[in-house]
N, CA and C of each residue as an Amber inpcrd file, in Angstrom:
protein
   141
   0.8990000  -1.2600000  -0.1030000  -0.0810000  -0.0060000  -0.1320000
   0.8310000   1.3360000   0.2560000   1.6890000   1.2940000  -0.8790000
   2.8540000   2.5510000  -0.7860000   2.2380000   3.5430000  -2.1500000
   1.2360000   2.8360000  -2.6890000   0.5580000   3.7010000  -3.3280000
   0.0690000   5.2340000  -3.0480000   0.6090000   6.4920000  -3.4600000
   0.2640000   7.6510000  -2.6700000  -1.0800000   8.0820000  -3.4790000
  -2.0000000   7.5970000  -4.4770000  -3.1080000   7.8520000  -4.8830000
  -4.3460000   7.3180000  -4.0260000  -3.7580000   6.0480000  -3.2350000
  -5.0220000   5.4180000  -2.5920000  -5.4780000   6.5320000  -1.6160000
  -6.8970000   6.6570000  -1.6970000  -7.6740000   7.5520000  -1.0720000
  -7.7220000   6.8280000   0.5300000  -7.4720000   6.0380000   0.7380000
  -7.7650000   5.4800000   2.1030000  -6.5140000   5.9010000   2.9700000
  -5.2910000   6.4710000   2.4460000  -4.2660000   6.9420000   2.7730000
  -4.0750000   8.4740000   2.6660000  -5.2390000   8.9920000   2.1540000
  -5.0780000  10.3200000   2.1130000  -5.2520000  11.1380000   3.3260000
  -4.4960000  12.0960000   3.5080000  -4.7980000  12.8530000   4.8740000
  -5.6990000  14.2640000   4.5600000  -6.7340000  14.2810000   5.0560000
  -7.6670000  15.3480000   4.8090000  -6.9880000  16.8420000   5.3640000
  -6.4680000  17.5770000   4.6130000  -5.9380000  18.7410000   4.9740000
  -6.8420000  19.5590000   5.8170000  -7.9820000  19.6790000   5.5170000
  -9.0020000  20.7930000   5.8290000 -10.1830000  19.9720000   6.3900000
 -10.2030000  19.3520000   7.4540000 -11.5760000  18.7820000   7.8160000
 -12.8110000  19.6890000   7.7560000 -13.7790000  19.4010000   7.1110000
 -14.7970000  20.1390000   7.3290000 -16.1810000  19.5260000   7.9190000
 -17.2360000  20.1590000   8.2940000 -18.3290000  19.7580000   8.6710000
 -19.5030000  19.8890000   7.7080000 -19.8230000  19.0550000   7.0550000
 -20.7520000  19.0550000   6.0580000 -21.9390000  19.7300000   6.2960000
 -22.5970000  19.0450000   7.3130000 -23.9420000  19.7550000   7.9230000
 -23.8210000  21.2210000   8.2930000 -22.8020000  21.5670000   8.9780000
 -22.8960000  23.3000000   9.0930000 -22.5220000  24.0150000   8.0230000
 -22.0050000  23.5080000   6.4970000 -21.8020000  24.0570000   5.4680000
 -22.9880000  23.9240000   4.8040000 -23.9160000  22.9620000   4.7730000
 -25.0660000  23.1420000   4.3660000 -25.9020000  24.2270000   4.9300000
 -25.8760000  24.0030000   6.3210000 -27.0570000  24.7230000   7.3230000
 -26.8080000  26.4050000   6.9380000 -25.4350000  26.6250000   6.9260000
 -24.9140000  28.1820000   6.9780000 -25.4130000  28.5180000   5.4420000
 -25.3970000  27.6760000   4.1780000 -25.5590000  28.0550000   2.7310000
 -27.2840000  28.1930000   2.9700000 -28.1800000  27.2850000   3.3740000
 -29.5310000  27.4630000   3.7420000 -30.0080000  28.7520000   4.1350000
 -28.9180000  28.8150000   5.4410000 -29.3930000  29.9690000   5.9790000
 -29.3510000  31.4120000   5.2390000 -28.0120000  31.5590000   4.5480000
 -27.6620000  32.8460000   4.0440000 -28.6910000  32.8720000   2.6760000
 -28.7110000  31.6770000   2.0400000 -29.9390000  31.7570000   0.9590000
 -31.1100000  32.1980000   1.3110000 -31.6520000  31.9120000   2.0160000
 -33.1700000  32.1630000   2.9140000 -33.0190000  33.3830000   3.2220000
 -32.1180000  34.3260000   3.9850000 -31.7680000  35.7160000   4.2470000
 -31.8880000  36.3270000   3.0290000 -31.1470000  35.8460000   2.3580000
 -30.9230000  36.7980000   0.8370000 -32.2830000  36.8450000   0.0550000
 -33.0950000  36.1270000   0.1880000 -34.4130000  35.8140000  -0.6340000
 -35.1710000  36.4820000   0.3450000 -35.2550000  36.4800000   1.8400000
 -36.3710000  36.8950000   2.5810000 -36.0680000  38.4280000   2.6340000
 -34.5280000  38.8750000   2.1930000 -34.1990000  40.7050000   2.1490000
 -34.8410000  41.2400000   0.8320000 -34.5080000  40.2310000  -0.2440000
 -35.2390000  40.6090000  -1.5010000 -36.7260000  40.7910000  -1.3790000
 -37.4480000  39.9510000  -0.9220000 -38.8970000  40.0520000  -0.9210000
 -39.4400000  41.2040000   0.0050000 -38.5160000  41.3440000   1.1630000
 -38.9230000  42.7360000   1.8050000 -38.7990000  43.9690000   1.0810000
 -37.7030000  43.9150000   0.2620000 -37.2820000  45.2600000  -0.6260000
 -38.2960000  45.2380000  -1.5470000 -38.6060000  44.3220000  -2.5010000
 -39.7010000  44.2300000  -3.0420000 -41.1080000  44.7060000  -2.6880000
 -41.3760000  44.2770000  -1.6870000 -42.6580000  44.6770000  -1.2120000
 -42.5750000  46.0200000  -0.7050000 -41.8450000  46.3180000   0.0430000
 -41.4890000  47.7430000   0.2340000 -41.7440000  48.8870000  -1.0550000
 -41.1810000  48.2980000  -2.3290000 -41.1000000  49.2870000  -3.6040000
 -42.4500000  49.1740000  -4.0960000 -43.2390000  48.0940000  -3.8930000
 -44.6790000  47.5710000  -4.2860000 -45.4980000  48.8190000  -3.6500000
 -44.9780000  48.9790000  -2.4060000 -46.1640000  49.5830000  -1.5780000
 -46.0940000  51.0830000  -1.4470000 -44.6990000  51.6160000  -2.1170000
 -44.3830000  52.7730000  -1.8970000 -44.8710000  53.4520000  -3.2160000
 -45.2130000  52.8010000  -4.4710000 -45.8380000  53.1870000  -5.6190000
 -47.0400000  53.5880000  -5.4290000
């Protein structure tokens, strides 16, 4: 097992938390769309 391309021997340089990455992405997208909705509603009500 001296093959350096073996994925089992690969050291993960940057351990990541996939659940938190997904949760942060979902929260950021929700916040952005919520803000867009508020702005669109405000523009509609002002006219």
